[in-house]
TIDOKE-684549 format. One record per residue (C-alpha): x, y, z; residue number from 1. Coordinates in nm, 2 decimals. Layout:
N
<r><east>X</east><north>Y</north><up>Z</up><guvo>NUM</guvo></r>
...
***
This chain:
96
<r><east>-15.28</east><north>-10.11</north><up>-14.57</up><guvo>1</guvo></r>
<r><east>-15.36</east><north>-10.14</north><up>-14.95</up><guvo>2</guvo></r>
<r><east>-15.42</east><north>-10.52</north><up>-14.90</up><guvo>3</guvo></r>
<r><east>-15.68</east><north>-10.43</north><up>-14.63</up><guvo>4</guvo></r>
<r><east>-15.84</east><north>-10.20</north><up>-14.87</up><guvo>5</guvo></r>
<r><east>-15.84</east><north>-10.47</north><up>-15.16</up><guvo>6</guvo></r>
<r><east>-15.96</east><north>-10.72</north><up>-14.91</up><guvo>7</guvo></r>
<r><east>-16.26</east><north>-10.50</north><up>-14.80</up><guvo>8</guvo></r>
<r><east>-16.34</east><north>-10.41</north><up>-15.17</up><guvo>9</guvo></r>
<r><east>-16.33</east><north>-10.77</north><up>-15.27</up><guvo>10</guvo></r>
<r><east>-16.54</east><north>-10.90</north><up>-14.99</up><guvo>11</guvo></r>
<r><east>-16.82</east><north>-10.64</north><up>-15.06</up><guvo>12</guvo></r>
<r><east>-16.82</east><north>-10.73</north><up>-15.40</up><guvo>13</guvo></r>
<r><east>-16.69</east><north>-10.38</north><up>-15.51</up><guvo>14</guvo></r>
<r><east>-16.48</east><north>-10.34</north><up>-15.81</up><guvo>15</guvo></r>
<r><east>-16.17</east><north>-10.15</north><up>-15.75</up><guvo>16</guvo></r>
<r><east>-16.08</east><north>-9.92</north><up>-16.06</up><guvo>17</guvo></r>
<r><east>-15.74</east><north>-9.78</north><up>-16.17</up><guvo>18</guvo></r>
<r><east>-15.85</east><north>-9.45</north><up>-16.04</up><guvo>19</guvo></r>
<r><east>-15.89</east><north>-9.61</north><up>-15.71</up><guvo>20</guvo></r>
<r><east>-15.53</east><north>-9.76</north><up>-15.71</up><guvo>21</guvo></r>
<r><east>-15.40</east><north>-9.42</north><up>-15.82</up><guvo>22</guvo></r>
<r><east>-15.56</east><north>-9.25</north><up>-15.54</up><guvo>23</guvo></r>
<r><east>-15.42</east><north>-9.53</north><up>-15.30</up><guvo>24</guvo></r>
<r><east>-15.07</east><north>-9.47</north><up>-15.43</up><guvo>25</guvo></r>
<r><east>-15.09</east><north>-9.12</north><up>-15.37</up><guvo>26</guvo></r>
<r><east>-15.19</east><north>-9.15</north><up>-15.01</up><guvo>27</guvo></r>
<r><east>-15.00</east><north>-9.48</north><up>-14.91</up><guvo>28</guvo></r>
<r><east>-14.62</east><north>-9.52</north><up>-14.94</up><guvo>29</guvo></r>
<r><east>-14.51</east><north>-9.78</north><up>-15.18</up><guvo>30</guvo></r>
<r><east>-14.20</east><north>-10.00</north><up>-15.13</up><guvo>31</guvo></r>
<r><east>-14.01</east><north>-9.80</north><up>-15.38</up><guvo>32</guvo></r>
<r><east>-14.11</east><north>-9.50</north><up>-15.18</up><guvo>33</guvo></r>
<r><east>-13.98</east><north>-9.66</north><up>-14.88</up><guvo>34</guvo></r>
<r><east>-13.67</east><north>-9.77</north><up>-15.04</up><guvo>35</guvo></r>
<r><east>-13.61</east><north>-9.42</north><up>-15.17</up><guvo>36</guvo></r>
<r><east>-13.67</east><north>-9.26</north><up>-14.82</up><guvo>37</guvo></r>
<r><east>-13.42</east><north>-9.52</north><up>-14.69</up><guvo>38</guvo></r>
<r><east>-13.15</east><north>-9.40</north><up>-14.93</up><guvo>39</guvo></r>
<r><east>-13.20</east><north>-9.05</north><up>-14.85</up><guvo>40</guvo></r>
<r><east>-13.16</east><north>-9.12</north><up>-14.48</up><guvo>41</guvo></r>
<r><east>-12.84</east><north>-9.31</north><up>-14.56</up><guvo>42</guvo></r>
<r><east>-12.72</east><north>-9.03</north><up>-14.77</up><guvo>43</guvo></r>
<r><east>-12.78</east><north>-8.78</north><up>-14.49</up><guvo>44</guvo></r>
<r><east>-12.62</east><north>-9.01</north><up>-14.22</up><guvo>45</guvo></r>
<r><east>-12.30</east><north>-9.03</north><up>-14.45</up><guvo>46</guvo></r>
<r><east>-12.30</east><north>-8.65</north><up>-14.49</up><guvo>47</guvo></r>
<r><east>-12.36</east><north>-8.60</north><up>-14.12</up><guvo>48</guvo></r>
<r><east>-12.07</east><north>-8.83</north><up>-14.05</up><guvo>49</guvo></r>
<r><east>-11.84</east><north>-8.66</north><up>-14.30</up><guvo>50</guvo></r>
<r><east>-11.94</east><north>-8.31</north><up>-14.16</up><guvo>51</guvo></r>
<r><east>-11.85</east><north>-8.43</north><up>-13.81</up><guvo>52</guvo></r>
<r><east>-11.52</east><north>-8.58</north><up>-13.92</up><guvo>53</guvo></r>
<r><east>-11.43</east><north>-8.25</north><up>-14.10</up><guvo>54</guvo></r>
<r><east>-11.53</east><north>-8.06</north><up>-13.77</up><guvo>55</guvo></r>
<r><east>-11.31</east><north>-8.27</north><up>-13.55</up><guvo>56</guvo></r>
<r><east>-11.03</east><north>-8.23</north><up>-13.80</up><guvo>57</guvo></r>
<r><east>-11.06</east><north>-7.86</north><up>-13.79</up><guvo>58</guvo></r>
<r><east>-11.08</east><north>-7.83</north><up>-13.42</up><guvo>59</guvo></r>
<r><east>-10.79</east><north>-8.06</north><up>-13.39</up><guvo>60</guvo></r>
<r><east>-10.58</east><north>-7.84</north><up>-13.63</up><guvo>61</guvo></r>
<r><east>-10.68</east><north>-7.53</north><up>-13.42</up><guvo>62</guvo></r>
<r><east>-10.56</east><north>-7.69</north><up>-13.10</up><guvo>63</guvo></r>
<r><east>-10.23</east><north>-7.78</north><up>-13.27</up><guvo>64</guvo></r>
<r><east>-10.20</east><north>-7.43</north><up>-13.40</up><guvo>65</guvo></r>
<r><east>-10.25</east><north>-7.29</north><up>-13.05</up><guvo>66</guvo></r>
<r><east>-10.01</east><north>-7.50</north><up>-12.89</up><guvo>67</guvo></r>
<r><east>-9.74</east><north>-7.40</north><up>-13.16</up><guvo>68</guvo></r>
<r><east>-9.83</east><north>-7.05</north><up>-13.08</up><guvo>69</guvo></r>
<r><east>-9.77</east><north>-7.11</north><up>-12.70</up><guvo>70</guvo></r>
<r><east>-9.44</east><north>-7.27</north><up>-12.75</up><guvo>71</guvo></r>
<r><east>-9.34</east><north>-6.98</north><up>-12.97</up><guvo>72</guvo></r>
<r><east>-9.44</east><north>-6.74</north><up>-12.70</up><guvo>73</guvo></r>
<r><east>-9.26</east><north>-6.93</north><up>-12.43</up><guvo>74</guvo></r>
<r><east>-8.93</east><north>-6.95</north><up>-12.66</up><guvo>75</guvo></r>
<r><east>-8.96</east><north>-6.56</north><up>-12.69</up><guvo>76</guvo></r>
<r><east>-9.00</east><north>-6.52</north><up>-12.31</up><guvo>77</guvo></r>
<r><east>-8.68</east><north>-6.72</north><up>-12.26</up><guvo>78</guvo></r>
<r><east>-8.50</east><north>-6.50</north><up>-12.49</up><guvo>79</guvo></r>
<r><east>-8.64</east><north>-6.19</north><up>-12.35</up><guvo>80</guvo></r>
<r><east>-8.53</east><north>-6.29</north><up>-11.99</up><guvo>81</guvo></r>
<r><east>-8.18</east><north>-6.37</north><up>-12.12</up><guvo>82</guvo></r>
<r><east>-8.15</east><north>-6.01</north><up>-12.29</up><guvo>83</guvo></r>
<r><east>-8.28</east><north>-5.85</north><up>-11.98</up><guvo>84</guvo></r>
<r><east>-8.02</east><north>-6.04</north><up>-11.78</up><guvo>85</guvo></r>
<r><east>-7.76</east><north>-5.92</north><up>-12.00</up><guvo>86</guvo></r>
<r><east>-7.88</east><north>-5.59</north><up>-11.98</up><guvo>87</guvo></r>
<r><east>-7.88</east><north>-5.57</north><up>-11.61</up><guvo>88</guvo></r>
<r><east>-7.52</east><north>-5.69</north><up>-11.60</up><guvo>89</guvo></r>
<r><east>-7.42</east><north>-5.43</north><up>-11.85</up><guvo>90</guvo></r>
<r><east>-7.61</east><north>-5.15</north><up>-11.62</up><guvo>91</guvo></r>
<r><east>-7.43</east><north>-5.29</north><up>-11.31</up><guvo>92</guvo></r>
<r><east>-7.08</east><north>-5.26</north><up>-11.49</up><guvo>93</guvo></r>
<r><east>-7.17</east><north>-4.90</north><up>-11.61</up><guvo>94</guvo></r>
<r><east>-7.32</east><north>-4.76</north><up>-11.30</up><guvo>95</guvo></r>
<r><east>-7.12</east><north>-4.95</north><up>-11.05</up><guvo>96</guvo></r>
***
């Protein structure tokens, strides 16, 4: 775009001043601006990737803890059932 403006200015025999160039730099993105923007986008992308991995790890660990808790409850259920059977046998012997 700046090339087009320079072409127009030079073809119409109009001199472009340093002030004009400063104004154009304020309006149009320079290569450095675009490179900086690209680096910011890459940084955000890396940050987002890391956040996603952290979230997946958190969810996975939550499922692991839930699975362990379910196994513990199941083990306790078996113990309780065993105790109930024993109590039933004792009741049968006492009240029979």
